[in-house]
N, CA, C and O atoms as a GROMACS GRO file, in nm:
protein
  604
    1MET      N    1  -4.117 -10.976   2.992
    1MET     CA    2  -4.038 -11.088   3.039
    1MET      C    3  -3.901 -11.086   2.973
    1MET      O    4  -3.886 -11.045   2.858
    2HIS      N    5  -3.804 -11.131   3.048
    2HIS     CA    6  -3.666 -11.128   3.000
    2HIS      C    7  -3.599 -11.261   3.031
    2HIS      O    8  -3.590 -11.301   3.147
    3LEU      N    9  -3.552 -11.330   2.927
    3LEU     CA   10  -3.480 -11.455   2.942
    3LEU      C   11  -3.331 -11.423   2.940
    3LEU      O   12  -3.283 -11.353   2.851
    4ARG      N   13  -3.258 -11.475   3.039
    4ARG     CA   14  -3.116 -11.446   3.045
    4ARG      C   15  -3.040 -11.561   3.110
    4ARG      O   16  -3.098 -11.650   3.172
    5ILE      N   17  -2.909 -11.557   3.094
    5ILE     CA   18  -2.820 -11.655   3.157
    5ILE      C   19  -2.809 -11.621   3.305
    5ILE      O   20  -2.789 -11.505   3.342
    6ALA      N   21  -2.821 -11.722   3.388
    6ALA     CA   22  -2.808 -11.702   3.533
    6ALA      C   23  -2.665 -11.668   3.569
    6ALA      O   24  -2.571 -11.709   3.501
    7THR      N   25  -2.649 -11.594   3.677
    7THR     CA   26  -2.517 -11.559   3.728
    7THR      C   27  -2.507 -11.604   3.874
    7THR      O   28  -2.606 -11.643   3.936
    8GLN      N   29  -2.386 -11.598   3.927
    8GLN     CA   30  -2.367 -11.632   4.068
    8GLN      C   31  -2.450 -11.542   4.159
    8GLN      O   32  -2.484 -11.581   4.271
    9ASP      N   33  -2.481 -11.420   4.114
    9ASP     CA   34  -2.564 -11.330   4.194
    9ASP      C   35  -2.706 -11.382   4.212
    9ASP      O   36  -2.778 -11.336   4.302
   10ASP      N   37  -2.748 -11.477   4.128
   10ASP     CA   38  -2.883 -11.534   4.136
   10ASP      C   39  -2.893 -11.652   4.232
   10ASP      O   40  -3.003 -11.703   4.256
   11ILE      N   41  -2.781 -11.696   4.288
   11ILE     CA   42  -2.778 -11.820   4.365
   11ILE      C   43  -2.885 -11.824   4.474
   11ILE      O   44  -2.956 -11.924   4.484
   12ASN      N   45  -2.899 -11.723   4.555
   12ASN     CA   46  -2.996 -11.728   4.664
   12ASN      C   47  -3.138 -11.748   4.612
   12ASN      O   48  -3.213 -11.830   4.667
   13ASP      N   49  -3.175 -11.676   4.508
   13ASP     CA   50  -3.308 -11.694   4.449
   13ASP      C   51  -3.323 -11.834   4.390
   13ASP      O   52  -3.427 -11.897   4.404
   14LEU      N   53  -3.219 -11.882   4.324
   14LEU     CA   54  -3.224 -12.015   4.262
   14LEU      C   55  -3.235 -12.125   4.368
   14LEU      O   56  -3.305 -12.224   4.348
   15LEU      N   57  -3.166 -12.108   4.479
   15LEU     CA   58  -3.176 -12.207   4.587
   15LEU      C   59  -3.318 -12.214   4.642
   15LEU      O   60  -3.366 -12.322   4.677
   16GLN      N   61  -3.385 -12.100   4.650
   16GLN     CA   62  -3.524 -12.099   4.695
   16GLN      C   63  -3.614 -12.170   4.594
   16GLN      O   64  -3.704 -12.245   4.631
   17LEU      N   65  -3.590 -12.146   4.466
   17LEU     CA   66  -3.670 -12.211   4.363
   17LEU      C   67  -3.640 -12.361   4.358
   17LEU      O   68  -3.728 -12.441   4.328
   18GLU      N   69  -3.516 -12.399   4.387
   18GLU     CA   70  -3.483 -12.541   4.394
   18GLU      C   71  -3.569 -12.608   4.501
   18GLU      O   72  -3.615 -12.720   4.482
   19GLN      N   73  -3.590 -12.541   4.613
   19GLN     CA   74  -3.674 -12.597   4.718
   19GLN      C   75  -3.820 -12.608   4.672
   19GLN      O   76  -3.891 -12.700   4.714
   20ALA      N   77  -3.864 -12.518   4.586
   20ALA     CA   78  -3.999 -12.529   4.529
   20ALA      C   79  -4.009 -12.653   4.440
   20ALA      O   80  -4.112 -12.720   4.440
   21VAL      N   81  -3.903 -12.683   4.366
   21VAL     CA   82  -3.900 -12.805   4.284
   21VAL      C   83  -3.904 -12.928   4.375
   21VAL      O   84  -3.980 -13.021   4.350
   22VAL      N   85  -3.824 -12.927   4.479
   22VAL     CA   86  -3.820 -13.039   4.574
   22VAL      C   87  -3.960 -13.062   4.632
   22VAL      O   88  -4.008 -13.175   4.637
   23GLU      N   89  -4.024 -12.955   4.675
   23GLU     CA   90  -4.158 -12.968   4.734
   23GLU      C   91  -4.260 -13.018   4.632
   23GLU      O   92  -4.348 -13.097   4.667
   24ALA      N   93  -4.249 -12.974   4.509
   24ALA     CA   94  -4.341 -13.020   4.404
   24ALA      C   95  -4.322 -13.168   4.374
   24ALA      O   96  -4.417 -13.236   4.336
   25GLU      N   97  -4.201 -13.218   4.391
   25GLU     CA   98  -4.172 -13.358   4.360
   25GLU      C   99  -4.185 -13.450   4.481
   25GLU      O  100  -4.186 -13.572   4.466
   26ARG      N  101  -4.194 -13.393   4.599
   26ARG     CA  102  -4.204 -13.474   4.721
   26ARG      C  103  -4.320 -13.574   4.716
   26ARG      O  104  -4.302 -13.687   4.762
   27PRO      N  105  -4.438 -13.540   4.662
   27PRO     CA  106  -4.546 -13.639   4.657
   27PRO      C  107  -4.514 -13.762   4.570
   27PRO      O  108  -4.578 -13.866   4.584
   28TYR      N  109  -4.416 -13.750   4.483
   28TYR     CA  110  -4.380 -13.861   4.395
   28TYR      C  111  -4.268 -13.948   4.450
   28TYR      O  112  -4.238 -14.054   4.394
   29ASN      N  113  -4.206 -13.904   4.559
   29ASN     CA  114  -4.095 -13.981   4.614
   29ASN      C  115  -4.088 -13.958   4.765
   29ASN      O  116  -4.044 -13.853   4.811
   30SER      N  117  -4.131 -14.056   4.840
   30SER     CA  118  -4.134 -14.042   4.986
   30SER      C  119  -3.996 -14.046   5.049
   30SER      O  120  -3.982 -14.025   5.170
   31HIS      N  121  -3.893 -14.072   4.971
   31HIS     CA  122  -3.757 -14.081   5.025
   31HIS      C  123  -3.677 -13.951   5.013
   31HIS      O  124  -3.560 -13.946   5.050
   32ILE      N  125  -3.740 -13.847   4.962
   32ILE     CA  126  -3.670 -13.718   4.958
   32ILE      C  127  -3.649 -13.672   5.102
   32ILE      O  128  -3.742 -13.677   5.183
   33LYS      N  129  -3.528 -13.626   5.132
   33LYS     CA  130  -3.495 -13.581   5.268
   33LYS      C  131  -3.597 -13.479   5.317
   33LYS      O  132  -3.644 -13.395   5.240
   34ALA      N  133  -3.630 -13.488   5.445
   34ALA     CA  134  -3.728 -13.397   5.503
   34ALA      C  135  -3.678 -13.253   5.504
   34ALA      O  136  -3.755 -13.160   5.481
   35ASN      N  137  -3.548 -13.235   5.530
   35ASN     CA  138  -3.490 -13.101   5.537
   35ASN      C  139  -3.366 -13.094   5.450
   35ASN      O  140  -3.291 -13.192   5.438
   36ASN      N  141  -3.344 -12.979   5.391
   36ASN     CA  142  -3.221 -12.950   5.316
   36ASN      C  143  -3.196 -13.044   5.199
   36ASN      O  144  -3.080 -13.073   5.167
   37ALA      N  145  -3.301 -13.092   5.135
   37ALA     CA  146  -3.282 -13.173   5.015
   37ALA      C  147  -3.239 -13.081   4.901
   37ALA      O  148  -3.299 -12.977   4.878
   38THR      N  149  -3.135 -13.120   4.831
   38THR     CA  150  -3.090 -13.044   4.716
   38THR      C  151  -3.074 -13.139   4.598
   38THR      O  152  -3.044 -13.257   4.615
   39TYR      N  153  -3.093 -13.086   4.479
   39TYR     CA  154  -3.079 -13.164   4.357
   39TYR      C  155  -2.957 -13.122   4.275
   39TYR      O  156  -2.894 -13.205   4.210
   40TYR      N  157  -2.924 -12.995   4.278
   40TYR     CA  158  -2.831 -12.938   4.182
   40TYR      C  159  -2.711 -12.874   4.250
   40TYR      O  160  -2.720 -12.825   4.362
   41ASP      N  161  -2.599 -12.874   4.180
   41ASP     CA  162  -2.483 -12.794   4.220
   41ASP      C  163  -2.491 -12.667   4.136
   41ASP      O  164  -2.423 -12.654   4.034
   42LEU      N  165  -2.574 -12.575   4.180
   42LEU     CA  166  -2.601 -12.455   4.100
   42LEU      C  167  -2.478 -12.370   4.072
   42LEU      O  168  -2.460 -12.326   3.959
   43PRO      N  169  -2.390 -12.345   4.172
   43PRO     CA  170  -2.271 -12.266   4.138
   43PRO      C  171  -2.188 -12.330   4.027
   43PRO      O  172  -2.139 -12.260   3.938
   44ALA      N  173  -2.173 -12.461   4.030
   44ALA     CA  174  -2.096 -12.529   3.924
   44ALA      C  175  -2.169 -12.522   3.790
   44ALA      O  176  -2.106 -12.498   3.687
   45LEU      N  177  -2.300 -12.544   3.791
   45LEU     CA  178  -2.375 -12.538   3.665
   45LEU      C  179  -2.366 -12.400   3.601
   45LEU      O  180  -2.362 -12.388   3.479
   46ILE      N  181  -2.363 -12.297   3.684
   46ILE     CA  182  -2.353 -12.160   3.632
   46ILE      C  183  -2.213 -12.132   3.577
   46ILE      O  184  -2.199 -12.064   3.476
   47SER      N  185  -2.111 -12.185   3.641
   47SER     CA  186  -1.974 -12.150   3.602
   47SER      C  187  -1.912 -12.242   3.498
   47SER      O  188  -1.820 -12.201   3.427
   48GLU      N  189  -1.959 -12.365   3.486
   48GLU     CA  190  -1.898 -12.459   3.392
   48GLU      C  191  -1.929 -12.422   3.247
   48GLU      O  192  -2.038 -12.374   3.216
   49THR      N  193  -1.832 -12.445   3.159
   49THR     CA  194  -1.854 -12.417   3.017
   49THR      C  195  -1.938 -12.525   2.950
   49THR      O  196  -1.985 -12.506   2.838
   50SER      N  197  -1.956 -12.640   3.016
   50SER     CA  198  -2.035 -12.749   2.959
   50SER      C  199  -2.182 -12.741   3.000
   50SER      O  200  -2.258 -12.835   2.975
   51SER      N  201  -2.221 -12.632   3.061
   51SER     CA  202  -2.361 -12.617   3.102
   51SER      C  203  -2.404 -12.472   3.090
   51SER      O  204  -2.323 -12.380   3.082
   52GLN      N  205  -2.536 -12.456   3.090
   52GLN     CA  206  -2.593 -12.321   3.090
   52GLN      C  207  -2.720 -12.325   3.174
   52GLN      O  208  -2.803 -12.414   3.159
   53VAL      N  209  -2.733 -12.228   3.262
   53VAL     CA  210  -2.854 -12.211   3.343
   53VAL      C  211  -2.922 -12.084   3.294
   53VAL      O  212  -2.860 -11.979   3.282
   54LEU      N  213  -3.051 -12.096   3.266
   54LEU     CA  214  -3.129 -11.981   3.222
   54LEU      C  215  -3.234 -11.946   3.327
   54LEU      O  216  -3.285 -12.033   3.397
   55VAL      N  217  -3.264 -11.817   3.335
   55VAL     CA  218  -3.374 -11.770   3.418
   55VAL      C  219  -3.461 -11.679   3.333
   55VAL      O  220  -3.413 -11.605   3.247
   56LEU      N  221  -3.590 -11.687   3.359
   56LEU     CA  222  -3.686 -11.598   3.295
   56LEU      C  223  -3.738 -11.506   3.405
   56LEU      O  224  -3.788 -11.552   3.508
   57GLU      N  225  -3.727 -11.377   3.381
   57GLU     CA  226  -3.766 -11.278   3.482
   57GLU      C  227  -3.886 -11.197   3.435
   57GLU      O  228  -3.906 -11.172   3.316
   58GLU      N  229  -3.963 -11.157   3.533
   58GLU     CA  230  -4.064 -11.055   3.510
   58GLU      C  231  -4.058 -10.960   3.628
   58GLU      O  232  -4.069 -11.001   3.744
   59LYS      N  233  -4.040 -10.834   3.599
   59LYS     CA  234  -4.028 -10.731   3.703
   59LYS      C  235  -3.922 -10.770   3.806
   59LYS      O  236  -3.947 -10.764   3.926
   60ASP      N  237  -3.804 -10.810   3.758
   60ASP     CA  238  -3.690 -10.846   3.842
   60ASP      C  239  -3.716 -10.966   3.935
   60ASP      O  240  -3.644 -10.984   4.033
   61GLN      N  241  -3.816 -11.045   3.905
   61GLN     CA  242  -3.844 -11.167   3.982
   61GLN      C  243  -3.824 -11.286   3.888
   61GLN      O  244  -3.877 -11.287   3.777
   62ILE      N  245  -3.749 -11.386   3.933
   62ILE     CA  246  -3.729 -11.506   3.853
   62ILE      C  247  -3.857 -11.588   3.859
   62ILE      O  248  -3.902 -11.627   3.967
   63ILE      N  249  -3.916 -11.614   3.742
   63ILE     CA  250  -4.042 -11.688   3.737
   63ILE      C  251  -4.028 -11.824   3.669
   63ILE      O  252  -4.119 -11.906   3.676
   64ALA      N  253  -3.914 -11.849   3.604
   64ALA     CA  254  -3.891 -11.978   3.541
   64ALA      C  255  -3.741 -12.004   3.533
   64ALA      O  256  -3.661 -11.910   3.524
   65THR      N  257  -3.705 -12.131   3.536
   65THR     CA  258  -3.564 -12.170   3.532
   65THR      C  259  -3.547 -12.295   3.449
   65THR      O  260  -3.643 -12.363   3.413
   66GLY      N  261  -3.423 -12.324   3.418
   66GLY     CA  262  -3.387 -12.450   3.354
   66GLY      C  263  -3.237 -12.451   3.329
   66GLY      O  264  -3.173 -12.347   3.323
   67TYR      N  265  -3.183 -12.571   3.314
   67TYR     CA  266  -3.042 -12.581   3.278
   67TYR      C  267  -3.023 -12.692   3.177
   67TYR      O  268  -3.106 -12.782   3.164
   68ILE      N  269  -2.913 -12.684   3.107
   68ILE     CA  270  -2.866 -12.791   3.020
   68ILE      C  271  -2.722 -12.818   3.058
   68ILE      O  272  -2.644 -12.726   3.085
   69GLN      N  273  -2.687 -12.944   3.058
   69GLN     CA  274  -2.548 -12.983   3.082
   69GLN      C  275  -2.510 -13.086   2.977
   69GLN      O  276  -2.581 -13.185   2.956
   70ILE      N  277  -2.400 -13.063   2.911
   70ILE     CA  278  -2.351 -13.160   2.814
   70ILE      C  279  -2.283 -13.272   2.891
   70ILE      O  280  -2.191 -13.248   2.969
   71ARG      N  281  -2.330 -13.393   2.869
   71ARG     CA  282  -2.279 -13.510   2.941
   71ARG      C  283  -2.234 -13.617   2.843
   71ARG      O  284  -2.284 -13.624   2.731
   72ALA      N  285  -2.141 -13.698   2.887
   72ALA     CA  286  -2.099 -13.813   2.808
   72ALA      C  287  -2.211 -13.917   2.808
   72ALA      O  288  -2.272 -13.942   2.912
   73SER      N  289  -2.237 -13.976   2.694
   73SER     CA  290  -2.340 -14.078   2.683
   73SER      C  291  -2.282 -14.216   2.712
   73SER      O  292  -2.160 -14.234   2.708
   74LYS      N  293  -2.367 -14.310   2.741
   74LYS     CA  294  -2.324 -14.448   2.764
   74LYS      C  295  -2.253 -14.499   2.639
   74LYS      O  296  -2.289 -14.463   2.527
   75GLN      N  297  -2.154 -14.582   2.660
   75GLN     CA  298  -2.076 -14.635   2.549
   75GLN      C  299  -2.161 -14.716   2.453
   75GLN      O  300  -2.125 -14.729   2.335
   76SER      N  301  -2.271 -14.772   2.499
   76SER     CA  302  -2.356 -14.855   2.414
   76SER      C  303  -2.440 -14.773   2.316
   76SER      O  304  -2.502 -14.831   2.226
   77LEU      N  305  -2.443 -14.643   2.331
   77LEU     CA  306  -2.526 -14.558   2.246
   77LEU      C  307  -2.447 -14.505   2.127
   77LEU      O  308  -2.324 -14.494   2.131
   78SER      N  309  -2.520 -14.471   2.021
   78SER     CA  310  -2.454 -14.423   1.899
   78SER      C  311  -2.404 -14.280   1.912
   78SER      O  312  -2.318 -14.238   1.834
   79HIS      N  313  -2.453 -14.204   2.007
   79HIS     CA  314  -2.408 -14.065   2.027
   79HIS      C  315  -2.310 -14.060   2.145
   79HIS      O  316  -2.331 -14.125   2.248
   80GLU      N  317  -2.204 -13.984   2.126
   80GLU     CA  318  -2.100 -13.975   2.230
   80GLU      C  319  -2.140 -13.884   2.346
   80GLU      O  320  -2.095 -13.903   2.458
   81GLN      N  321  -2.225 -13.787   2.318
   81GLN     CA  322  -2.267 -13.694   2.422
   81GLN      C  323  -2.413 -13.656   2.401
   81GLN      O  324  -2.469 -13.676   2.293
   82HIS      N  325  -2.471 -13.602   2.504
   82HIS     CA  326  -2.610 -13.557   2.498
   82HIS      C  327  -2.627 -13.437   2.589
   82HIS      O  328  -2.542 -13.407   2.673
   83GLY      N  329  -2.736 -13.369   2.571
   83GLY     CA  330  -2.772 -13.260   2.660
   83GLY      C  331  -2.870 -13.310   2.764
   83GLY      O  332  -2.975 -13.365   2.730
   84TYR      N  333  -2.836 -13.292   2.890
   84TYR     CA  334  -2.927 -13.328   2.998
   84TYR      C  335  -2.995 -13.200   3.046
   84TYR      O  336  -2.929 -13.101   3.078
   85LEU      N  337  -3.128 -13.202   3.051
   85LEU     CA  338  -3.206 -13.087   3.092
   85LEU      C  339  -3.259 -13.109   3.233
   85LEU      O  340  -3.305 -13.218   3.267
   86GLY      N  341  -3.253 -13.006   3.315
   86GLY     CA  342  -3.302 -13.015   3.451
   86GLY      C  343  -3.340 -12.879   3.506
   86GLY      O  344  -3.328 -12.777   3.439
   87PHE      N  345  -3.387 -12.880   3.630
   87PHE     CA  346  -3.430 -12.759   3.701
   87PHE      C  347  -3.537 -12.684   3.621
   87PHE      O  348  -3.541 -12.561   3.618
   88MET      N  349  -3.624 -12.764   3.557
   88MET     CA  350  -3.732 -12.705   3.479
   88MET      C  351  -3.841 -12.663   3.578
   88MET      O  352  -3.909 -12.748   3.636
   89TYR      N  353  -3.856 -12.533   3.596
   89TYR     CA  354  -3.951 -12.482   3.694
   89TYR      C  355  -4.017 -12.356   3.642
   89TYR      O  356  -3.950 -12.268   3.586
   90VAL      N  357  -4.148 -12.348   3.660
   90VAL     CA  358  -4.223 -12.226   3.631
   90VAL      C  359  -4.307 -12.197   3.755
   90VAL      O  360  -4.375 -12.286   3.807
   91ALA      N  361  -4.301 -12.074   3.803
   91ALA     CA  362  -4.377 -12.034   3.920
   91ALA      C  363  -4.526 -12.058   3.895
   91ALA      O  364  -4.575 -12.036   3.784
   92PRO      N  365  -4.598 -12.105   3.997
   92PRO     CA  366  -4.739 -12.143   3.978
   92PRO      C  367  -4.826 -12.037   3.910
   92PRO      O  368  -4.909 -12.071   3.826
   93ASP      N  369  -4.809 -11.911   3.942
   93ASP     CA  370  -4.893 -11.806   3.883
   93ASP      C  371  -4.866 -11.784   3.735
   93ASP      O  372  -4.943 -11.714   3.668
   94PHE      N  373  -4.758 -11.842   3.682
   94PHE     CA  374  -4.720 -11.819   3.544
   94PHE      C  375  -4.731 -11.944   3.456
   94PHE      O  376  -4.693 -11.942   3.339
   95ARG      N  377  -4.784 -12.051   3.512
   95ARG     CA  378  -4.795 -12.176   3.437
   95ARG      C  379  -4.904 -12.168   3.332
   95ARG      O  380  -4.998 -12.089   3.344
   96GLY      N  381  -4.889 -12.250   3.229
   96GLY     CA  382  -4.988 -12.255   3.122
   96GLY      C  383  -4.970 -12.147   3.017
   96GLY      O  384  -5.059 -12.126   2.934
   97ARG      N  385  -4.858 -12.079   3.018
   97ARG     CA  386  -4.832 -11.970   2.922
   97ARG      C  387  -4.720 -12.004   2.823
   97ARG      O  388  -4.677 -11.919   2.746
   98GLY      N  389  -4.673 -12.128   2.824
   98GLY     CA  390  -4.568 -12.169   2.732
   98GLY      C  391  -4.428 -12.127   2.775
   98GLY      O  392  -4.336 -12.128   2.693
   99LEU      N  393  -4.410 -12.090   2.901
   99LEU     CA  394  -4.279 -12.042   2.947
   99LEU      C  395  -4.178 -12.156   2.956
   99LEU      O  396  -4.060 -12.136   2.927
  100ASN      N  397  -4.223 -12.274   2.996
  100ASN     CA  398  -4.132 -12.389   3.000
  100ASN      C  399  -4.078 -12.418   2.861
  100ASN      O  400  -3.960 -12.447   2.844
  101ARG      N  401  -4.164 -12.410   2.761
  101ARG     CA  402  -4.122 -12.432   2.623
  101ARG      C  403  -4.020 -12.326   2.581
  101ARG      O  404  -3.920 -12.359   2.516
  102LEU      N  405  -4.042 -12.202   2.617
  102LEU     CA  406  -3.950 -12.094   2.585
  102LEU      C  407  -3.812 -12.122   2.642
  102LEU      O  408  -3.711 -12.108   2.573
  103VAL      N  409  -3.807 -12.161   2.769
  103VAL     CA  410  -3.679 -12.191   2.834
  103VAL      C  411  -3.614 -12.313   2.769
  103VAL      O  412  -3.495 -12.311   2.737
  104MET      N  413  -3.692 -12.419   2.749
  104MET     CA  414  -3.636 -12.541   2.692
  104MET      C  415  -3.586 -12.520   2.549
  104MET      O  416  -3.480 -12.572   2.513
  105ASP      N  417  -3.660 -12.446   2.470
  105ASP     CA  418  -3.615 -12.417   2.333
  105ASP      C  419  -3.481 -12.344   2.334
  105ASP      O  420  -3.393 -12.374   2.253
  106ALA      N  421  -3.466 -12.248   2.425
  106ALA     CA  422  -3.339 -12.174   2.434
  106ALA      C  423  -3.226 -12.266   2.479
  106ALA      O  424  -3.116 -12.260   2.426
  107LEU      N  425  -3.253 -12.351   2.576
  107LEU     CA  426  -3.150 -12.444   2.624
  107LEU      C  427  -3.109 -12.542   2.515
  107LEU      O  428  -2.990 -12.568   2.496
  108MET      N  429  -3.207 -12.597   2.444
  108MET     CA  430  -3.173 -12.692   2.338
  108MET      C  431  -3.103 -12.621   2.222
  108MET      O  432  -3.018 -12.681   2.156
  109GLY      N  433  -3.136 -12.496   2.198
  109GLY     CA  434  -3.064 -12.418   2.098
  109GLY      C  435  -2.918 -12.401   2.136
  109GLY      O  436  -2.830 -12.411   2.050
  110TRP      N  437  -2.893 -12.376   2.264
  110TRP     CA  438  -2.755 -12.367   2.313
  110TRP      C  439  -2.686 -12.501   2.293
  110TRP      O  440  -2.571 -12.506   2.249
  111GLY      N  441  -2.755 -12.609   2.326
  111GLY     CA  442  -2.697 -12.742   2.308
  111GLY      C  443  -2.663 -12.770   2.162
  111GLY      O  444  -2.554 -12.820   2.132
  112ARG      N  445  -2.754 -12.739   2.071
  112ARG     CA  446  -2.728 -12.760   1.928
  112ARG      C  447  -2.609 -12.677   1.882
  112ARG      O  448  -2.529 -12.723   1.801
  113ALA      N  449  -2.597 -12.556   1.932
  113ALA     CA  450  -2.483 -12.471   1.896
  113ALA      C  451  -2.351 -12.529   1.947
  113ALA      O  452  -2.244 -12.494   1.898
  114HIS      N  453  -2.360 -12.618   2.046
  114HIS     CA  454  -2.242 -12.685   2.101
  114HIS      C  455  -2.231 -12.830   2.053
  114HIS      O  456  -2.164 -12.912   2.116
  115GLY      N  457  -2.296 -12.861   1.942
  115GLY     CA  458  -2.282 -12.991   1.878
  115GLY      C  459  -2.367 -13.103   1.935
  115GLY      O  460  -2.343 -13.220   1.906
  116VAL      N  461  -2.467 -13.069   2.015
  116VAL     CA  462  -2.553 -13.170   2.077
  116VAL      C  463  -2.688 -13.171   2.006
  116VAL      O  464  -2.748 -13.066   1.982
  117ASN      N  465  -2.734 -13.290   1.972
  117ASN     CA  466  -2.867 -13.298   1.911
  117ASN      C  467  -2.955 -13.407   1.974
  117ASN      O  468  -3.063 -13.438   1.922
  118ILE      N  469  -2.910 -13.465   2.083
  118ILE     CA  470  -2.988 -13.561   2.160
  118ILE      C  471  -3.004 -13.503   2.300
  118ILE      O  472  -2.907 -13.458   2.361
  119PHE      N  473  -3.128 -13.504   2.351
  119PHE     CA  474  -3.156 -13.442   2.480
  119PHE      C  475  -3.233 -13.539   2.570
  119PHE      O  476  -3.322 -13.610   2.524
  120TYR      N  477  -3.198 -13.540   2.697
  120TYR     CA  478  -3.263 -13.624   2.797
  120TYR      C  479  -3.308 -13.538   2.914
  120TYR      O  480  -3.252 -13.431   2.940
  121LEU      N  481  -3.408 -13.587   2.984
  121LEU     CA  482  -3.449 -13.529   3.112
  121LEU      C  483  -3.514 -13.639   3.194
  121LEU      O  484  -3.551 -13.743   3.141
  122ASP      N  485  -3.527 -13.616   3.321
  122ASP     CA  486  -3.592 -13.710   3.411
  122ASP      C  487  -3.724 -13.651   3.458
  122ASP      O  488  -3.736 -13.531   3.480
  123VAL      N  489  -3.823 -13.738   3.471
  123VAL     CA  490  -3.953 -13.696   3.523
  123VAL      C  491  -4.012 -13.816   3.598
  123VAL      O  492  -3.999 -13.930   3.555
  124TYR      N  493  -4.077 -13.789   3.709
  124TYR     CA  494  -4.141 -13.897   3.783
  124TYR      C  495  -4.255 -13.955   3.701
  124TYR      O  496  -4.332 -13.881   3.640
  125ALA      N  497  -4.265 -14.088   3.700
  125ALA     CA  498  -4.366 -14.158   3.620
  125ALA      C  499  -4.508 -14.116   3.657
  125ALA      O  500  -4.598 -14.118   3.572
  126GLU      N  501  -4.529 -14.078   3.782
  126GLU     CA  502  -4.662 -14.038   3.828
  126GLU      C  503  -4.694 -13.891   3.798
  126GLU      O  504  -4.807 -13.847   3.818
  127ASN      N  505  -4.597 -13.815   3.751
  127ASN     CA  506  -4.616 -13.672   3.725
  127ASN      C  507  -4.669 -13.654   3.583
  127ASN      O  508  -4.596 -13.610   3.494
  128GLN      N  509  -4.795 -13.688   3.563
  128GLN     CA  510  -4.854 -13.687   3.430
  128GLN      C  511  -4.856 -13.548   3.368
  128GLN      O  512  -4.841 -13.535   3.246
  129ALA      N  513  -4.874 -13.444   3.447
  129ALA     CA  514  -4.876 -13.308   3.392
  129ALA      C  515  -4.741 -13.275   3.327
  129ALA      O  516  -4.737 -13.219   3.218
  130ALA      N  517  -4.632 -13.310   3.395
  130ALA     CA  518  -4.499 -13.284   3.339
  130ALA      C  519  -4.475 -13.371   3.216
  130ALA      O  520  -4.420 -13.324   3.116
  131ILE      N  521  -4.514 -13.497   3.224
  131ILE     CA  522  -4.498 -13.586   3.108
  131ILE      C  523  -4.571 -13.530   2.988
  131ILE      O  524  -4.516 -13.527   2.878
  132ASN      N  525  -4.694 -13.485   3.008
  132ASN     CA  526  -4.771 -13.426   2.897
  132ASN      C  527  -4.700 -13.305   2.839
  132ASN      O  528  -4.695 -13.289   2.717
  133ALA      N  529  -4.647 -13.219   2.925
  133ALA     CA  530  -4.577 -13.099   2.878
  133ALA      C  531  -4.454 -13.135   2.796
  133ALA      O  532  -4.429 -13.075   2.692
  134TYR      N  533  -4.377 -13.234   2.842
  134TYR     CA  534  -4.257 -13.274   2.769
  134TYR      C  535  -4.293 -13.345   2.639
  134TYR      O  536  -4.222 -13.329   2.540
  135GLN      N  537  -4.401 -13.422   2.638
  135GLN     CA  538  -4.442 -13.487   2.514
  135GLN      C  539  -4.487 -13.384   2.410
  135GLN      O  540  -4.466 -13.404   2.290
  136LYS      N  541  -4.546 -13.274   2.454
  136LYS     CA  542  -4.583 -13.166   2.362
  136LYS      C  543  -4.460 -13.110   2.291
  136LYS      O  544  -4.468 -13.062   2.178
  137LEU      N  545  -4.345 -13.117   2.359
  137LEU     CA  546  -4.220 -13.067   2.302
  137LEU      C  547  -4.150 -13.172   2.215
  137LEU      O  548  -4.046 -13.144   2.155
  138GLY      N  549  -4.207 -13.292   2.208
  138GLY     CA  550  -4.150 -13.396   2.125
  138GLY      C  551  -4.074 -13.504   2.199
  138GLY      O  552  -4.024 -13.598   2.137
  139PHE      N  553  -4.064 -13.494   2.331
  139PHE     CA  554  -3.996 -13.597   2.409
  139PHE      C  555  -4.082 -13.723   2.413
  139PHE      O  556  -4.205 -13.716   2.414
  140THR      N  557  -4.016 -13.837   2.416
  140THR     CA  558  -4.085 -13.965   2.430
  140THR      C  559  -4.021 -14.042   2.544
  140THR      O  560  -3.902 -14.026   2.572
  141PRO      N  561  -4.100 -14.125   2.612
  141PRO     CA  562  -4.040 -14.207   2.719
  141PRO      C  563  -3.930 -14.294   2.663
  141PRO      O  564  -3.940 -14.347   2.553
  142SER      N  565  -3.823 -14.309   2.741
  142SER     CA  566  -3.707 -14.383   2.694
  142SER      C  567  -3.671 -14.498   2.787
  142SER      O  568  -3.646 -14.609   2.741
  143LEU      N  569  -3.669 -14.474   2.915
  143LEU     CA  570  -3.625 -14.573   3.011
  143LEU      C  571  -3.703 -14.550   3.140
  143LEU      O  572  -3.717 -14.437   3.185
  144VAL      N  573  -3.752 -14.654   3.198
  144VAL     CA  574  -3.824 -14.644   3.324
  144VAL      C  575  -3.732 -14.696   3.434
  144VAL      O  576  -3.683 -14.809   3.425
  145GLU      N  577  -3.707 -14.615   3.536
  145GLU     CA  578  -3.628 -14.658   3.650
  145GLU      C  579  -3.720 -14.732   3.745
  145GLU      O  580  -3.829 -14.684   3.778
  146MET      N  581  -3.678 -14.848   3.789
  146MET     CA  582  -3.757 -14.927   3.881
  146MET      C  583  -3.688 -14.925   4.018
  146MET      O  584  -3.565 -14.917   4.025
  147LYS      N  585  -3.766 -14.932   4.125
  147LYS     CA  586  -3.706 -14.936   4.258
  147LYS      C  587  -3.782 -15.036   4.344
  147LYS      O  588  -3.899 -15.065   4.320
  148LEU      N  589  -3.716 -15.085   4.444
  148LEU     CA  590  -3.772 -15.178   4.540
  148LEU      C  591  -3.721 -15.139   4.677
  148LEU      O  592  -3.601 -15.121   4.697
  149GLU      N  593  -3.814 -15.126   4.771
  149GLU     CA  594  -3.775 -15.096   4.908
  149GLU      C  595  -3.794 -15.222   4.992
  149GLU      O  596  -3.906 -15.272   5.004
  150CYS      N  597  -3.688 -15.273   5.048
  150CYS     CA  598  -3.695 -15.392   5.133
  150CYS      C  599  -3.691 -15.349   5.279
  150CYS      O  600  -3.611 -15.265   5.320
  151ALA      N  601  -3.778 -15.407   5.353
  151ALA     CA  602  -3.783 -15.371   5.496
  151ALA      C  603  -3.673 -15.438   5.575
  151ALA      O  604  -3.664 -15.418   5.696
   0.00000   0.00000   0.00000
């Protein structure tokens, strides 16, 4: 396995994996667009100096992904910036091997090297498997987003 920084040449593969993330999260949110739902501006995340996208490959196939983006924090918080983690994906055949941890550790290491020591990510409240995985890494719930659909 080889962990590396994503390049613009990876965009087509990453767009396909983004759709796998969308499909995995669709059961947790009935409002995700039926077609062409996208979460990320992958070309920008790859090219910006305030972010890093990593891919983990095996035999020239991307099997895991993730990104970190340095973002400004809310003025009410004691930290001026934080690292936001997203696009955390491991191909189904490779799950349970600690690959998500490998990617996240590398991303947070990049963040620390850029002066960031607070990290956030989003996860659906009903996605207990993902919550368990993130808690194993030391993440704790911070804020619950509430929604109401009015007819």
